[in-house]
N, CA, C and O of each residue as an XYZ file, in Angstrom:
984
protein
N      89.018     62.849    138.820
C      87.881     62.918    138.051
C      86.682     63.213    138.796
O      86.192     64.338    138.702
N      86.128     62.284    139.564
C      84.570     62.658    140.121
C      84.751     63.479    141.547
O      85.788     63.600    142.199
N      83.714     63.895    141.776
C      83.572     64.596    143.018
C      82.411     64.065    143.800
O      81.272     64.459    143.547
N      82.639     63.238    144.687
C      81.533     62.408    145.436
C      81.700     62.721    146.826
O      82.823     62.522    147.290
N      80.812     63.168    147.579
C      80.733     63.376    148.940
C      80.823     62.076    149.815
O      79.885     61.285    149.708
N      81.579     61.853    150.442
C      81.642     60.508    151.451
C      81.886     60.758    152.721
O      82.857     61.332    153.213
N      80.674     60.160    153.388
C      80.697     60.283    155.010
C      80.931     58.999    155.518
O      79.998     58.195    155.494
N      81.979     58.682    155.958
C      82.484     57.640    156.603
C      83.250     57.813    157.832
O      83.818     58.896    157.972
N      83.366     56.921    158.759
C      84.331     56.900    159.993
C      85.807     56.474    159.355
O      86.032     55.504    158.630
N      86.639     57.359    159.776
C      87.983     57.251    159.533
C      88.518     55.980    160.371
O      88.405     56.001    161.596
N      89.094     54.882    159.725
C      89.845     53.943    160.518
C      91.131     54.397    161.099
O      91.501     55.468    160.617
N      91.897     53.905    161.971
C      93.072     54.245    162.419
C      93.984     53.902    161.391
O      93.952     52.773    160.901
N      94.903     54.876    160.961
C      95.898     54.903    159.755
C      97.306     54.261    160.422
O      97.702     54.421    161.576
N      97.808     53.650    159.572
C      99.257     53.485    159.550
C      99.899     54.847    159.928
O      99.485     55.915    159.477
N     100.846     54.742    160.712
C     101.573     55.897    161.103
C     102.349     56.591    159.872
O     102.942     55.826    159.112
N     102.386     57.666    159.669
C     103.254     58.134    158.406
C     104.548     57.958    158.502
O     105.057     58.064    159.618
N     105.254     57.693    157.516
C     106.665     57.368    157.574
C     107.385     57.747    156.278
O     106.784     58.101    155.264
N     108.610     57.655    156.375
C     109.618     57.987    155.379
C     109.164     57.305    154.053
O     109.309     56.083    154.006
N     108.610     57.962    152.925
C     108.083     57.142    151.883
C     109.378     56.513    150.935
O     109.115     55.818    149.954
N     110.617     56.782    151.271
C     111.639     55.999    150.448
C     112.618     55.187    151.352
O     113.802     54.969    151.092
N     112.010     54.822    152.334
C     112.853     53.762    153.225
C     112.029     52.486    153.190
O     110.944     52.375    153.762
N     112.670     51.446    152.417
C     112.249     50.161    152.226
C     111.739     49.383    153.492
O     110.747     48.660    153.392
N     112.422     49.530    154.704
C     112.092     48.930    155.842
C     110.694     49.353    156.498
O     110.012     48.629    157.223
N     110.441     50.474    156.163
C     109.075     50.948    156.402
C     107.708     50.421    155.864
O     106.598     50.617    156.359
N     108.068     49.616    154.593
C     107.033     49.030    153.917
C     106.978     47.511    154.285
O     106.130     46.793    153.755
N     107.757     47.081    155.069
C     107.839     45.537    155.556
C     106.394     44.929    155.783
O     106.088     43.776    155.478
N     105.601     45.802    156.325
C     104.434     45.218    156.825
C     103.296     45.298    155.784
O     102.170     44.892    156.068
N     103.624     45.874    154.462
C     102.672     45.739    153.457
C     102.319     44.513    152.726
O     103.238     43.879    152.207
N     101.342     44.177    152.637
C     101.120     42.948    151.908
C     100.288     43.011    150.730
O     100.117     41.955    150.121
N      99.639     44.256    150.225
C      99.005     44.364    148.987
C      99.423     45.832    148.559
O      99.446     46.793    149.327
N      99.748     45.853    147.216
C      99.938     47.156    146.375
C      98.876     47.127    145.648
O      98.478     46.090    145.119
N      98.163     48.513    145.512
C      97.139     48.614    144.578
C      97.529     49.966    143.813
O      97.747     51.049    144.357
N      97.572     49.697    142.505
C      98.008     50.705    141.574
C      96.712     51.093    140.664
O      95.812     50.374    140.229
N      96.894     52.185    140.563
C      95.827     52.818    139.259
C      96.569     52.272    138.101
O      97.648     51.683    138.164
N      95.753     52.577    136.842
C      96.448     52.139    135.449
C      96.811     53.397    134.885
O      97.914     53.924    135.030
N      95.766     53.906    134.179
C      96.003     55.076    133.230
C      96.344     56.371    133.957
O      95.683     56.919    134.839
N      97.539     56.768    133.403
C      98.202     57.971    133.913
C      99.036     57.619    135.142
O      99.790     58.515    135.522
N      99.038     56.516    135.808
C      99.954     56.218    136.720
C     100.942     55.248    136.261
O     102.119     55.504    136.511
N     100.665     54.203    135.648
C     101.643     53.354    135.110
C     102.339     53.857    133.922
O     103.394     53.367    133.519
N     101.734     54.842    133.366
C     101.993     55.593    132.217
C     101.527     56.737    131.991
O     100.431     57.016    132.479
N     102.171     57.619    131.261
C     101.606     59.104    130.915
C     100.470     58.970    129.902
O     100.713     58.421    128.827
N      99.294     59.415    130.161
C      98.363     59.699    129.079
C      98.790     61.155    128.218
O      98.867     62.255    128.765
N      98.993     60.948    127.049
C      99.326     62.058    126.220
C      98.130     62.775    125.891
O      96.976     62.371    126.037
N      98.532     63.943    125.407
C      97.404     64.988    124.903
C      96.704     64.431    123.649
O      95.584     64.839    123.342
N      97.323     63.546    122.957
C      96.620     62.826    121.614
C      95.884     61.956    122.238
O      94.724     61.964    121.827
N      96.121     61.118    123.167
C      95.518     60.149    123.714
C      94.152     60.817    124.304
O      93.078     60.281    124.032
N      94.196     61.944    125.083
C      93.185     62.485    125.790
C      92.174     63.105    124.630
O      90.959     63.023    124.813
N      92.593     63.597    123.680
C      91.744     63.805    122.580
C      90.904     62.912    121.878
O      89.710     63.085    121.634
N      91.691     61.829    121.532
C      91.166     60.736    120.811
C      90.061     60.151    121.810
O      88.941     59.940    121.344
N      90.312     59.882    123.144
C      89.290     59.383    124.140
C      88.190     60.154    124.291
O      87.085     59.634    124.446
N      88.371     61.517    124.263
C      87.416     62.488    124.641
C      86.576     62.489    123.244
O      85.358     62.517    123.423
N      86.980     62.464    121.969
C      86.116     62.613    120.731
C      85.388     61.155    120.834
O      84.178     61.188    120.608
N      85.853     60.103    121.088
C      85.139     58.967    120.788
C      84.237     58.885    122.153
O      83.205     58.253    121.928
N      84.317     59.267    123.270
C      83.138     59.382    124.182
C      82.089     60.338    123.725
O      80.920     59.977    123.858
N      82.346     61.535    123.194
C      81.559     62.398    122.841
C      80.661     61.953    121.769
O      79.471     62.266    121.744
N      81.198     61.266    120.936
C      80.631     60.563    119.702
C      79.540     59.626    120.084
O      78.434     59.574    119.547
N      80.037     58.776    121.223
C      79.159     57.629    121.741
C      77.877     58.327    122.419
O      76.757     57.840    122.264
N      78.088     59.455    123.156
C      76.936     60.134    124.067
C      76.234     60.758    122.958
O      75.004     60.753    123.005
N      76.733     61.215    122.116
C      75.781     62.178    121.082
C      74.917     61.065    120.274
O      73.741     61.296    119.994
N      75.586     59.778    119.890
C      74.749     59.222    119.180
C      73.651     58.252    119.988
O      72.645     57.779    119.460
N      74.027     58.069    121.285
C      73.157     57.315    122.097
C      71.904     58.159    122.787
O      70.782     57.738    123.069
N      72.444     59.452    122.962
C      71.321     60.366    123.224
C      70.543     61.114    122.135
O      69.599     61.848    122.426
N      70.926     60.929    120.964
C      70.503     61.511    119.782
C      70.406     62.806    119.923
O      69.293     63.302    119.749
N      71.558     63.686    120.275
C      71.716     64.955    120.572
C      72.866     65.508    119.784
O      73.460     64.763    119.004
N      73.221     66.758    119.930
C      74.459     67.289    119.182
C      75.537     67.001    119.912
O      75.475     66.549    121.056
N      76.620     67.254    119.272
C      78.169     67.037    119.868
C      78.384     68.108    121.156
O      78.981     67.818    122.193
N      77.904     69.112    120.923
C      78.173     70.287    121.839
C      77.319     69.808    123.202
O      77.854     69.825    124.311
N      76.035     69.412    123.011
C      75.271     69.224    124.242
C      75.662     67.788    124.779
O      75.498     67.524    125.970
N      76.164     66.894    123.922
C      76.861     65.669    124.404
C      78.057     65.729    125.345
O      78.293     64.979    126.292
N      78.841     66.872    124.858
C      80.067     67.289    125.554
C      79.864     67.730    126.988
O      80.562     67.342    127.925
N      78.753     68.657    127.089
C      78.082     69.053    128.271
C      77.813     67.956    129.300
O      78.383     67.924    130.391
N      76.803     66.950    128.840
C      76.676     65.925    129.480
C      77.733     65.061    129.847
O      77.787     64.624    130.996
N      78.584     64.765    128.993
C      79.690     64.043    129.356
C      80.652     64.300    130.452
O      81.154     63.446    131.183
N      80.884     65.805    130.483
C      81.739     66.265    131.536
C      80.955     66.536    132.821
O      81.583     66.644    133.874
N      79.615     66.653    132.801
C      78.848     66.630    134.116
C      78.839     65.370    134.784
O      79.036     65.273    135.995
N      78.590     64.284    133.940
C      78.638     63.107    134.338
C      79.915     62.641    135.066
O      79.957     62.162    136.199
N      80.746     62.818    134.392
C      82.412     62.611    134.600
C      82.631     63.207    135.942
O      83.056     62.498    136.854
N      82.325     64.668    136.149
C      82.517     65.264    137.427
C      81.705     64.762    138.562
O      82.157     64.650    139.701
N      80.564     64.481    138.236
C      79.546     63.892    139.443
C      79.800     62.507    139.729
O      79.786     62.224    140.927
N      80.042     61.527    138.875
C      79.971     60.189    139.067
C      81.465     59.396    138.996
O      81.667     58.275    139.462
N      82.360     60.154    138.374
C      83.740     59.728    138.249
C      83.796     58.821    136.983
O      84.816     58.156    136.802
N      82.736     58.748    136.071
C      82.696     57.943    135.143
C      81.361     58.480    134.416
O      80.264     58.604    134.961
N      81.698     58.792    132.991
C      80.584     59.114    132.184
C      79.525     58.016    131.960
O      78.321     58.205    131.787
N      80.151     56.883    131.992
C      79.263     55.671    131.762
C      78.302     55.502    132.895
O      77.163     55.137    132.604
N      78.612     55.723    134.182
C      77.915     55.627    135.344
C      76.635     56.701    135.246
O      75.509     56.333    135.583
N      76.838     57.766    134.864
C      75.775     58.822    134.664
C      74.838     58.374    133.397
O      73.672     58.761    133.330
N      75.356     57.628    132.511
C      74.477     57.084    131.448
C      73.588     56.117    131.955
O      72.391     56.140    131.666
N      74.086     55.279    132.684
C      73.435     54.093    133.148
C      72.257     54.579    134.421
O      71.173     54.009    134.546
N      72.653     55.567    135.178
C      71.710     56.080    136.100
C      70.643     56.865    135.465
O      69.509     56.638    135.885
N      70.786     57.808    134.466
C      70.074     58.552    134.217
C      69.252     58.210    132.622
O      68.191     58.728    132.274
N      69.863     57.457    132.010
C      69.490     56.984    130.653
C      69.307     55.526    130.356
O      68.903     55.115    129.268
N      69.614     54.790    131.341
C      69.303     53.289    131.322
C      70.241     52.587    130.367
O      69.844     51.658    129.663
N      71.455     53.020    130.344
C      72.485     52.387    129.188
C      72.958     51.110    129.914
O      73.282     51.059    131.101
N      72.954     50.029    128.987
C      73.378     48.704    129.136
C      75.106     49.053    129.083
O      75.513     49.676    128.102
N      75.907     48.713    129.957
C      77.339     48.937    130.013
C      77.763     48.100    128.913
O      78.578     48.637    128.162
N      77.413     46.916    128.630
C      77.853     45.946    127.498
C      77.711     46.778    126.103
O      78.577     46.742    125.229
N      76.793     47.353    126.031
C      76.668     48.154    124.736
C      77.559     49.317    124.653
O      77.852     49.775    123.549
N      78.033     49.851    125.787
C      79.034     51.072    125.688
C      80.388     50.394    125.408
O      81.082     50.827    124.488
N      80.767     49.434    126.096
C      81.950     48.838    125.768
C      82.189     47.907    124.413
O      83.308     47.621    123.987
N      81.028     47.517    123.859
C      81.107     46.919    122.583
C      81.206     48.219    121.440
O      81.896     48.022    120.439
N      80.643     49.287    121.574
C      80.772     50.341    120.723
C      82.112     51.408    120.869
O      82.498     52.140    119.958
N      82.620     51.333    122.002
C      83.843     52.435    122.036
C      85.051     51.600    121.584
O      85.260     50.413    121.833
N      85.783     52.425    120.892
C      86.849     51.934    119.995
C      88.076     51.766    120.956
O      88.219     52.634    121.818
N      88.781     50.958    120.906
C      90.045     50.572    121.705
C      91.067     51.693    121.447
O      91.155     52.236    120.345
N      91.858     52.031    122.528
C      92.722     53.196    122.640
C      94.024     52.845    121.676
O      94.418     51.705    121.428
N      94.594     54.057    121.196
C      95.705     53.728    120.122
C      96.871     53.435    121.150
O      97.290     54.345    121.866
N      97.427     52.060    121.220
C      98.313     51.920    122.126
C      99.726     52.195    121.755
O     100.652     51.965    122.533
N      99.906     52.737    120.443
C     101.117     53.100    119.955
C     101.500     54.391    120.510
O     102.641     54.833    120.379
N     100.418     55.104    121.228
C     100.827     56.365    122.175
C     101.458     55.948    123.460
O     101.859     56.856    124.188
N     101.598     54.793    123.826
C     102.001     54.105    125.147
C     103.436     53.377    124.795
O     103.582     52.453    123.994
N     104.465     54.013    125.587
C     105.891     53.465    125.512
C     105.987     52.127    126.275
O     105.709     52.196    127.472
N     106.315     50.991    125.811
C     106.731     49.819    126.610
C     107.757     50.355    127.913
O     108.678     51.166    127.820
N     107.333     49.705    129.018
C     108.099     49.969    130.250
C     108.397     48.822    131.107
O     108.057     48.819    132.290
N     109.051     47.795    130.531
C     109.438     46.476    131.173
C     110.331     47.005    132.490
O     110.122     46.389    133.534
N     111.069     47.827    132.519
C     111.849     48.231    133.762
C     110.825     48.563    134.982
O     111.062     48.123    136.107
N     109.874     49.218    134.760
C     108.939     49.680    135.656
C     108.294     48.211    136.206
O     108.210     47.961    137.409
N     107.880     47.336    135.210
C     107.238     46.134    135.651
C     108.036     45.339    136.364
O     107.515     44.621    137.216
N     109.472     45.308    136.157
C     110.303     44.508    136.902
C     110.441     44.847    138.265
O     110.495     44.016    139.172
N     110.520     46.533    138.457
C     110.641     46.937    139.678
C     109.346     46.579    140.717
O     109.409     46.194    141.885
N     108.309     46.808    139.990
C     107.052     46.444    140.733
C     106.862     45.071    141.204
O     106.459     44.764    142.326
N     107.227     44.160    140.129
C     107.560     42.746    140.673
C     108.259     42.296    141.817
O     107.918     41.265    142.397
N     109.264     43.031    142.204
C     110.043     42.959    143.254
C     109.510     43.416    144.508
O     110.096     43.137    145.554
N     108.520     44.049    144.501
C     107.848     44.620    145.779
C     107.278     43.403    146.571
O     106.675     42.489    146.009
N     107.502     43.451    147.878
C     107.148     42.329    148.663
C     105.745     42.323    148.914
O     105.297     43.187    149.668
N     104.898     41.389    148.342
C     103.624     41.301    148.712
C     102.718     41.204    147.214
O     103.253     41.119    146.109
N     101.243     41.238    147.456
C     100.612     41.132    146.196
C     100.479     42.262    145.680
O     100.643     43.251    146.394
N     100.115     42.417    144.178
C      99.870     43.516    143.433
C      98.656     43.430    142.640
O      98.205     42.403    142.131
N      98.128     44.694    142.576
C      96.822     44.469    142.092
C      96.289     45.966    140.941
O      96.459     47.107    141.371
N      95.880     45.819    140.010
C      95.321     47.050    139.216
C      93.932     47.285    139.738
O      93.147     46.373    139.997
N      93.653     48.698    139.890
C      92.431     49.141    140.372
C      92.041     50.376    139.445
O      92.541     51.493    139.580
N      91.102     50.045    138.502
C      90.861     50.986    137.572
C      89.277     51.152    137.245
O      88.458     50.248    137.412
N      88.985     52.413    136.768
C      87.739     52.801    136.323
C      87.379     52.222    135.010
O      86.254     52.382    134.536
N      88.277     51.576    134.434
C      88.388     51.190    132.904
C      87.894     49.728    132.884
O      87.418     49.222    133.900
N      87.998     49.115    131.828
C      87.542     47.662    131.594
C      88.744     47.017    131.728
O      89.854     47.546    131.672
N      88.436     45.603    131.945
C      89.547     44.742    132.190
C      90.108     44.340    130.813
O      91.255     43.894    130.793
N      89.464     44.445    129.732
C      89.962     44.454    128.279
C      90.994     45.461    128.003
O      92.089     45.319    127.460
N      90.396     46.559    128.508
C      91.419     47.723    128.177
C      92.652     47.579    129.075
O      93.738     47.814    128.545
N      92.626     47.218    130.386
C      93.451     46.921    131.186
C      94.657     45.894    130.742
O      95.870     46.080    130.840
N      94.055     44.920    130.300
C      95.145     43.709    129.877
C      95.909     44.268    128.678
O      97.106     43.998    128.572
N      95.272     45.059    127.733
C      96.096     45.618    126.359
C      97.103     46.358    126.837
O      98.270     46.125    126.525
N      96.693     47.486    127.778
C      97.694     48.219    128.068
C      99.083     47.701    128.890
O     100.228     48.144    128.804
N      98.550     46.599    129.718
C      99.640     46.054    130.638
C     100.524     45.159    129.651
O     101.717     44.990    129.902
N      99.974     44.635    128.619
C     100.801     44.049    127.675
C     101.589     44.791    126.865
O     102.661     44.367    126.431
N     101.153     45.859    126.625
C     101.857     46.968    125.893
C     102.933     47.565    126.677
O     103.871     48.081    126.070
N     102.909     47.557    128.038
C     103.679     47.990    128.721
C     104.750     47.098    129.170
O     105.702     47.551    129.807
N     104.659     45.955    128.899
C     105.600     44.861    129.246
C     105.244     44.187    130.710
O     106.060     43.462    131.280
N     104.047     44.469    131.223
C     103.689     44.133    132.599
C     102.514     43.204    132.563
O     101.617     43.297    133.400
N     102.503     42.291    131.589
C     101.439     41.380    131.464
C     101.157     40.201    132.673
O     100.077     39.658    132.905
N     102.418     39.980    133.348
C     102.408     38.999    134.244
C     102.851     39.555    135.686
O     103.273     38.805    136.565
N     102.719     40.888    135.834
C     103.156     41.412    136.980
C     102.152     41.353    138.087
O     102.516     41.103    139.236
N     100.912     41.572    137.781
C      99.857     41.720    138.680
C      98.798     40.602    138.760
O      98.194     40.104    137.811
N      98.661     40.232    140.370
C      97.812     39.148    140.388
C      96.327     39.215    139.821
O      95.701     38.288    139.305
N      95.899     40.544    140.038
C      94.428     40.650    139.651
C      94.146     42.063    139.154
O      94.927     42.965    139.459
N      93.060     42.306    138.394
C      92.600     43.426    137.820
C      91.145     43.763    138.165
O      90.192     43.271    137.560
N      91.032     44.652    139.198
C      89.658     45.055    139.420
C      89.290     46.169    138.788
O      89.706     47.303    139.027
N      88.376     45.798    137.845
C      88.009     46.737    136.969
C      86.477     47.411    137.180
O      85.911     47.113    138.232
N      85.795     48.274    136.270
C      84.433     48.851    136.706
C      83.649     47.687    136.587
O      82.739     47.667    137.416
N      83.692     46.682    135.817
C      82.646     45.530    135.953
C      82.614     44.828    137.288
O      81.576     44.489    137.856
N      83.887     44.629    137.759
C      84.015     43.825    138.887
C      83.500     44.724    140.123
O      83.090     44.169    141.143
N      83.537     46.274    139.992
C      82.963     47.023    140.938
C      81.656     47.200    140.794
O      81.155     48.187    141.331
N      80.927     46.396    140.132
C      79.559     46.502    139.806
C      79.251     48.057    139.312
O      78.250     48.675    139.675
N      80.145     48.527    138.536
C      80.066     49.750    137.657
C      79.937     51.040    138.618
O      79.477     52.142    138.319
N      80.443     50.627    139.799
C      80.484     51.870    141.032
C      81.991     52.245    141.054
O      82.814     51.596    141.700
N      82.323     53.426    140.244
C      83.592     53.703    139.969
C      84.310     54.684    141.226
O      83.546     55.280    141.985
N      85.718     54.807    141.389
C      86.410     55.547    142.295
C      85.769     56.864    141.922
O      85.482     57.112    140.751
N      85.509     57.837    143.058
C      85.990     57.361    144.513
C      84.773     56.954    145.389
O      84.700     57.435    146.520
N      83.867     56.150    144.972
C      82.716     55.626    145.800
C      83.369     54.590    146.794
O      83.931     53.571    146.392
N      83.248     54.940    148.151
C      83.745     53.929    149.052
C      83.518     52.391    148.888
O      84.321     51.473    149.061
N      82.168     52.357    148.497
C      81.775     50.931    148.323
C      82.582     50.179    147.366
O      82.749     48.985    147.616
N      83.158     50.711    146.222
C      84.043     50.145    145.394
C      85.273     49.683    146.047
O      85.731     48.573    145.773
N      85.848     50.482    146.913
C      87.039     50.140    147.578
C      86.947     48.779    148.456
O      87.739     47.837    148.459
N      85.657     48.962    149.258
C      85.372     47.976    150.042
C      85.225     46.589    149.426
O      85.604     45.590    150.037
N      84.695     46.533    148.263
C      84.442     45.378    147.348
C      85.925     44.949    146.937
O      86.291     43.774    146.935
N      86.660     45.924    146.623
C      87.992     45.315    146.067
C      88.848     44.453    146.996
O      89.462     43.428    146.701
N      88.758     45.124    148.273
C      89.427     44.237    149.391
C      88.684     43.007    149.744
O      89.257     41.965    150.064
N      87.379     43.144    149.679
C      86.837     41.832    149.898
C      86.827     40.707    148.905
O      86.784     39.517    149.218
N      86.872     41.214    147.594
C      87.016     40.241    146.301
C      88.321     39.691    146.502
O      88.508     38.487    146.323
N      89.187     40.413    146.836
C      90.784     39.963    146.744
C      91.434     39.569    147.937
O      92.593     39.164    148.030
N      90.303     39.768    149.176
C      90.850     39.230    150.405
C      92.039     39.625    150.875
O      92.869     38.762    151.163
N      92.328     40.964    151.034
C      93.431     41.587    151.771
C      92.973     42.661    152.858
O      91.903     43.261    152.755
N      93.825     42.847    153.857
C      93.453     43.701    154.855
C      93.767     45.198    154.463
O      94.946     45.530    154.332
N      92.770     46.096    154.274
C      93.154     47.462    153.768
C      93.981     48.343    154.474
O      94.508     49.312    153.927
N      94.159     48.001    155.921
C      95.305     48.315    156.857
C      96.594     48.111    156.698
O      97.483     48.745    157.265
N      96.753     47.090    155.812
C      98.149     46.703    155.330
C      98.507     46.787    154.057
O      99.462     46.108    153.681
N      97.788     47.667    153.106
C      97.863     47.929    151.862
C      98.095     49.282    151.549
O      97.693     50.190    152.276
N      98.899     49.518    150.209
C      99.086     50.929    149.747
C      98.568     50.977    148.535
O      98.611     50.003    147.783
N      97.924     52.319    148.152
C      97.202     52.516    147.038
C      98.098     53.664    146.424
O      98.444     54.607    147.135
N      98.485     53.571    145.042
C      99.018     54.665    144.441
C      97.825     54.999    143.125
O      97.266     54.135    142.448
N      97.651     56.429    143.015
C      96.791     56.878    141.941
C      97.369     58.166    141.666
O      98.059     58.802    142.462
N      97.017     58.561    140.364
C      97.379     60.207    140.087
C      96.065     61.059    140.424
O      96.119     62.286    140.339
N      94.980     60.463    140.775
C      94.038     61.351    141.046
C      93.863     61.519    142.696
O      93.447     60.599    143.401
N      94.195     62.672    143.145
C      94.229     62.804    144.581
C      92.978     62.328    145.467
O      93.053     61.716    146.533
N      91.823     62.734    144.810
C      90.580     62.611    145.545
C      90.231     60.975    145.679
O      89.538     60.448    146.550
N      90.894     60.353    144.593
C      90.749     59.009    144.780
C      91.193     58.279    145.872
O      90.741     57.200    146.255
N      92.147     58.954    146.380
C      92.756     58.365    147.575
C      92.191     58.638    148.924
O      92.658     58.121    149.939
N      91.162     59.471    148.925
C      90.560     59.853    150.319
C      89.562     58.469    150.925
O      89.477     58.169    152.116
N      88.945     57.836    149.919
C      88.311     56.554    150.471
C      89.458     55.524    150.891
O      89.339     54.809    151.886
N      90.369     55.506    150.211
C      91.508     54.536    150.472
C      92.060     54.865    151.900
O      92.284     53.968    152.712
N      92.250     56.060    152.144
C      92.684     56.457    153.399
C      91.827     55.973    154.540
O      92.232     55.335    155.511
N      90.469     56.395    154.275
C      89.450     56.251    155.216
C      89.219     54.599    155.701
O      88.445     54.179    156.561
N      90.056     53.927    154.940
C      89.749     52.430    155.056
C      91.107     52.065    155.562
O      91.252     50.843    155.598
N      92.117     52.728    155.954
C      93.275     52.571    156.491
C      94.430     52.295    155.687
O      95.496     51.950    156.198
N      94.254     52.441    154.358
C      95.270     52.273    153.512
C      96.328     53.343    153.387
O      96.026     54.534    153.464
N      97.681     52.891    153.177
C      98.772     54.038    153.127
C      98.574     54.639    151.581
O      98.621     53.905    150.594
N      98.372     55.913    151.520
C      98.185     56.421    150.115
C      99.380     57.248    149.512
O     100.047     58.039    150.179
N      99.568     56.994    148.250
C     100.545     57.525    147.488
C     100.007     58.297    146.212
O      99.519     57.674    145.270
N     100.106     59.552    146.218
C      99.604     60.300    145.182
C     100.751     60.678    143.922
O     101.715     61.407    144.154
N     100.526     60.148    142.744
C     101.694     60.097    141.903
C     101.116     61.567    141.009
O     100.208     61.626    140.179
N     101.928     62.571    141.480
C     101.569     64.042    140.877
C     101.894     64.144    139.630
O     103.084     63.925    139.402
N     101.172     64.430    138.652
C     101.456     64.687    137.258
C     101.071     66.129    136.869
O     100.563     66.871    137.710
N     101.271     66.476    135.792
C     100.960     67.902    135.212
C      99.750     67.632    134.300
O      99.579     68.385    133.342
N      98.892     66.609    134.526
C      97.451     66.448    133.968
C      96.641     67.778    134.287
O      96.893     68.510    135.244
N      95.710     67.973    133.424
C      94.798     68.944    133.741
C      93.856     68.985    134.862
O      93.291     70.023    135.205
N      93.673     67.740    135.486
C      92.808     67.310    136.616
C      93.668     67.385    137.782
O      93.059     67.472    138.848
N      95.191     67.371    137.854
C      95.997     67.662    138.705
C      96.405     69.139    139.271
O      96.902     69.478    140.345
N      96.018     69.847    138.178
C      96.524     71.414    138.529
C      95.539     72.075    139.672
O      94.311     71.988    139.679
N      96.250     72.662    140.505
C      95.550     73.353    141.574
C      95.122     72.343    142.646
O      94.258     72.668    143.459
N      95.645     71.231    142.677
C      94.985     70.155    143.526
C      96.025     70.283    144.854
O      97.243     70.113    144.797
N      95.286     70.608    146.003
C      96.284     70.597    147.217
C      96.201     69.189    147.989
O      95.176     68.508    147.951
N      97.434     68.775    148.739
C      97.635     67.717    149.391
C      96.802     67.481    150.449
O      97.140     67.949    151.536
N      95.688     66.798    150.360
C      94.836     66.572    151.511
C      95.330     65.836    152.564
O      96.336     65.162    152.347
N      94.787     65.824    153.759
C      95.322     65.091    155.041
C      95.276     63.614    154.684
O      95.956     62.813    155.326
N      94.451     63.208    153.625
C      94.454     61.738    153.345
C      95.698     61.303    152.446
O      95.869     60.105    152.220
N      96.596     62.293    151.915
C      97.620     61.783    151.047
C      98.960     61.569    152.200
O      99.347     62.422    152.998
N      99.367     60.549    152.068
C     100.528     60.144    153.016
C     101.693     60.586    152.267
O     102.524     61.301    152.827
N     101.824     60.263    151.163
C     102.992     60.419    150.373
C     102.876     61.000    148.976
O     101.865     60.633    148.376
N     103.714     61.852    148.301
C     103.463     62.345    147.177
C     104.941     62.257    146.425
O     106.031     62.627    146.861
N     104.606     61.626    145.114
C     105.810     61.254    144.330
C     105.619     61.763    142.939
O     104.521     62.061    142.470
N     106.857     61.851    142.258
C     106.846     62.283    140.807
C     107.030     61.184    139.926
O     106.247     60.875    139.028
N     108.228     60.526    140.249
C     108.718     59.285    139.411
C     108.442     58.091    140.009
O     109.028     57.664    141.004
N     107.389     57.438    139.310
C     106.908     56.067    139.921
C     108.233     55.051    139.855
O     108.615     54.497    140.885
N     108.746     54.893    138.887
C     109.938     54.087    138.787
C     110.937     54.223    139.953
O     111.233     53.326    140.742
N     111.369     55.375    139.942
C     112.407     55.808    141.133
C     111.885     55.396    142.432
O     112.625     54.974    143.321
N     110.584     55.516    142.558
C     110.064     55.361    144.062
C     109.979     53.959    144.221
O     110.399     53.456    145.263
N     109.431     53.176    143.214
C     109.347     51.724    143.298
C     110.730     51.057    143.472
O     110.942     50.166    144.294
N     111.561     51.518    142.709
C     112.982     50.936    142.838
C     113.622     51.206    144.145
O     114.351     50.353    144.652
N     113.404     52.288    144.692
C     113.926     52.691    146.011
C     113.402     51.804    147.280
O     114.093     51.445    148.233
N     112.029     51.540    147.067
C     111.465     50.817    148.226
C     111.395     49.431    148.226
O     111.248     48.773    149.256
N     111.517     48.859    146.869
C     111.478     47.567    146.882
C     112.359     46.591    147.916
O     113.587     46.637    147.986
N     111.598     45.789    148.627
C     112.391     44.899    149.740
C     113.279     44.166    149.207
O     114.290     43.914    149.862
N     113.127     43.673    147.959
C     113.982     42.784    147.387
C     114.723     43.291    146.142
O     114.768     42.578    145.139
N     115.303     44.492    146.173
C     115.448     45.177    144.940
C     117.003     44.495    144.419
O     117.996     44.386    145.138
N     116.906     44.150    143.197
C     118.132     43.473    142.718
C     119.197     44.381    142.130
O     118.911     45.413    141.522
N     120.625     43.893    142.368
C     121.599     44.897    142.249
C     121.579     45.438    140.869
O     122.206     46.486    140.712
N     120.986     44.933    139.848
C     121.051     45.405    138.460
C     120.065     46.447    138.093
O     119.991     46.805    136.917
N     119.182     47.043    139.145
C     118.385     48.176    138.787
C     119.063     49.418    138.518
O     118.417     50.418    138.206
């Protein structure tokens, strides 16, 4: 999503290892999962609806045409990682107004996936959701997926002080708030550049590669430790306490 230049010192990273060998993940004590398009696939219908709702909000808030609103929306999204962030910085938008007026997503487009939730629950260590969306949205999606009780915490955009991924300040706050060592953590995200700050903090990074528009022509940077396609298959394989009925 966003393109933000980050200048930080790289911490010593965990040595790369076989991404499907469970014994190589025994020292991991925190698993950080992105939500949208990582735990489930965002369909074209969902993308269209989200884009239309966002465009309508921007046009109404700035009292401009839908065409101009679309340009502004995409500019802020690319620059800040979140249209909301750009509206806050440049137009003084109260984020509470944004979340109050934005319509909830059509959950019927999300198929339940309790099997994935069960697999994640058997990973040894703490589990968190890290998202640029709201906690309300996250809870609704997790309930729909059948994962309402899988994750210890949700680190949403409000918890991040409305500083979205991939700004490294947000990642640092995540680790501080939930009190875990970044160098003993794994982060999984479908946006490759969201993994660079995680890598700079010493996290092991896993890129869930998809056929989404923003993933096209994306090269595997040095900050990506592992690339996977099927999240369920990967989690099931590396689960330290994998039950026999998987």
